[in-house]
N, C-alpha and C positions, 0 to 999 in steps of 0.2 A: 867541055860539053858532057863528057862521060861522067865526070865526078859529080856534077849537080844531079844528073839523071840517076846515078847509083844512090845518091843520098835520098832522093825522093822515093825510090823503090824501097830503100831500107826503112824509111819512116812509115810507109804504107804497110809493109810487112809486119813491123812491130805493132802498129795500131790494130791490124787484123788479129794478131796473136793475143793481144791484150783483150780485145773484144770477145774472142772465143773463150778466154779464161773467166771473164767476169760476167758475161751476158747470159750464162746458162742458169736459168731459174730453177732447174730441177736438181741442182747439186745440194745434197743434204746427207747427214750421217745415216747409215743404214741401221746401226745398232747404237743404243745409248743405255748406259747403266748408271744407277744411282745408289749411293749408300750414305746414311747419315743418322744423326741423333733424332729421336722422336719421343713425343709425350702424348699420351692419350687420356684426356680428361673425362671424368664420369661424374654425374650428379648423384651423389649418394642419398639414399632415403633414410629418414629418421627411423630408429628402431627403439623398442622399449628397453628399459634398463634391467628388466628381470627376464630370466630364461630358464626353462627346464631343459637340461642337456639331453638331447637325443641326436640330432644331426645339425650342428651349428654352421659348419662350413658352407652349406647351400645358401645361407644368408649373404655370403660374400662372393660366391663363384659366378654370379651374374654380372659382375662389374666389368670384366674383360678389358681392363685397362690399368694404367699406372703412370706415375710421374716420370718414369724413365724407361727407355727402351731404344730400339733401333728399327730402321726401315731400309729395305733394299728393294730395288726393282730393275727390270730389264725391259727395254722397249724395242720392238722391231718396227722401224718406220717403213710402211708400205707405200706411202705417198709423201709429198713434201710437207703436208699439213696433217697427216693422219698416221698414227702408229698403233700397234697392239701391245699392251703392257701386261706383264706379270708382276705382281707385287706381293712381298712377304714382309711382315713386321712382327715384332715380339716386344712385350712389355712386362715389367716386374714391379711389384709393390709389396713392401713389408710394413705392416702397421701394428701398433700396440695400443692397448686400451685397458680400461678397468670396468669390470662388469658390476652392475648393481647387485643382483642376487643370482647365483647359479646353483641349480639343484641337480644332483645325480642320484636318482632313486630317492631315498629319504634323507640324504646328506646334502645340506645347503650351506653355501658360504656367501659372504657379502664383501664386495670391494676387492675381489681377486683379479690380478692382472692376467691378461691373455694376449696371445700373439696370433696374427694372421699373415700367412705367406701366400701371395697370389701371383700368378703369371698367366699370360694369355698370348696367343699368336693368331695372326690373320693371314689367310692365303686367298688372294683375289686377283682378278684379271678383267680386262676390258679395253675400250678404245681411249686413246689419248689424242687430243687435238692441240696443235701448236701453231701459233701465229708467227711464223718465221718472217724475219724482216732484215733490213740492212744495218740494224743497230746491234749492240751487245746485249740488249734486254729482250728476252723472248717470253711472252706470256704463254701459259698452257692450261688446259682443263682436262679432266678425265672423269669417267664413270666406271667404277669397278664393282664386281660382284663375285662373291665366293662364300667362304665360311670362316667362322671364328671358333676357337677352342679355349676355354677358360677353366683354370684349376685353382682352388684355394684349399689351404690346409690350416685348420684351427687347432690351437693347443693352449692349455692352461694347466699349471702345476703348482701344488703347494703341499704341505704336510696334511692338509685337511681334505683336498680333492684334486685329483689329476684326471685329465681327459684330453683326448685328441681325436680328430677325424679329418677327412678330406672329401672333396667333391669335385667332379668335372662335368662341364657342360659343353655341348657342341651345337652350333646353330648357324643360321644364315647371317651374312654380313655384307654390307655395301659401303661404298665410299664415293662421295660426290664433292668435288672441289677442284683446286688447281693452285697455281702460283706463278713464280717467275724464275727464269734461268738468266744468270748474268755471266756472259762468257769472259773468261780471264785469259784463255789461250786457245789455240786451235783445237785442242782435245779436251779441255776442262772448262766447266762452268760451275758457278755456285748456285745452288737451288734452295728455294724456300717455298713451302706449300702448307696449305691448311685444308682440312677435309671435315665434312659432316659425316659421321659414321654411325648409322643405325645398325643394331644387332638384334637378333631374336634368339635369346638363349633360355626362355622360360623364366619363371620366378618362383622363389621359395614359398611365397604366399599365393595360393590359388586365386585369391580375390584381386590380385594385382595384375597389371598387364605384363606380358612376357617380352615386351620391347624395351630396349635400352638405347639411350642417345649419348653419343660420344663426340668429342671434338679432338681431332688429331692435328698436331703441329710438328713439322719436321724441317730440319736444316741439314744440308750436307753438300756433297760433291757429285756432279754429274760428269761422267766420262763419255766422250763421243768416239 
């Protein structure tokens, strides 16, 4: 009689312990950090083939993006579905081209090569919303606000004409988007995300709008 009773008590105790471990809906990681590869696309405006050299780099410093870069963020989860995120990203772009006609004072050359070295960084923060569930796939969305700083250096050199200059812009930046986390282990998930990123860095042409539109795509690892 005692053995069946002990067996029943053991089963009940085990069931209670299992229920206590799995039925707590408030269990979630307090801190999550992300690092990954990122690309920030920008729709370039057409420019004329002729230029009188004064300050050329401002024509490129409003782009604030590049085909390669990285993104990192840290999120403090205050509720199961809500966290506060701090986000930093940086992008690089090196481009080469051939100018139609470049004039420096009275000296003009045609078809001369030029180089543009650009880089930009974003520092933003805001809320992140996560649809936590019992599967390995967790969707999320965020709204981030902060600033962007973009710098471009222009250079061209030949035996006929040499010139270089640089320009830096700083302005408002925002990011609206989200993505998915795919859990691979208890402490690691794979993350993919896409954002619409408007910036306000001004424009070299006073007749043009000072707003730029970007699309940011990132892939990387999320640590819980």
